[in-house]
C-alpha positions as CSV (number, residue, x, y, z in Angstrom):
1,M,0.0,0.0,0.1
2,A,3.0,2.4,0.8
3,L,4.2,1.7,-2.3
4,L,1.2,2.5,-4.2
5,L,0.9,6.0,-2.4
6,L,4.7,6.7,-3.2
7,E,4.1,5.9,-6.9
8,A,1.0,8.2,-6.9
9,L,3.1,10.9,-5.1
10,G,5.6,10.9,-7.7
11,A,3.4,11.0,-10.5
12,L,1.6,14.0,-9.0
13,L,4.8,15.8,-8.5
14,I,5.9,15.2,-12.1
15,L,2.5,16.5,-13.2
16,V,2.9,19.8,-10.8
17,F,6.3,20.1,-12.3
18,I,5.4,19.7,-16.1
19,V,2.3,22.4,-15.4
20,W,5.0,24.8,-13.8
21,W,7.7,24.5,-16.4
22,T,5.2,25.1,-19.1
23,M,3.6,28.1,-17.2
24,F,6.9,30.1,-16.3
25,S,9.4,29.0,-18.9
26,G,8.1,31.2,-21.7
27,R,10.2,33.4,-24.2
28,S,12.7,35.5,-22.7
29,K,11.5,38.7,-24.2
30,G,7.8,37.5,-23.9
31,E,5.3,36.5,-26.5
32,L,5.6,37.5,-30.1
33,K,3.6,40.5,-30.9
34,S,0.7,40.0,-33.5
35,D,0.7,41.9,-37.0
36,A,-1.6,44.7,-35.8
37,E,0.7,45.5,-32.7
38,R,3.8,45.4,-34.8
39,D,2.6,47.9,-37.1
40,A,1.1,50.1,-34.8
41,P,3.3,53.3,-33.9
42,P,5.0,53.1,-30.3
43,E,3.1,54.7,-27.5
44,K,4.8,57.9,-26.0
45,P,5.7,57.1,-22.4
46,G,3.8,60.2,-20.9
47,D,0.3,59.2,-22.7
48,P,-2.4,58.2,-20.5
49,L,-4.2,54.8,-20.9
């Protein structure tokens, strides 16, 4: 019984690691911008939202 629980815990840890890895190991500069965002002129730093 203990071996079964240990195996289930190991599988859970692997699952959590895979989810964590896919969530937080993205591109170093973020996601690629879409065509519309790339073609738009850059915003001025002082402009309000």
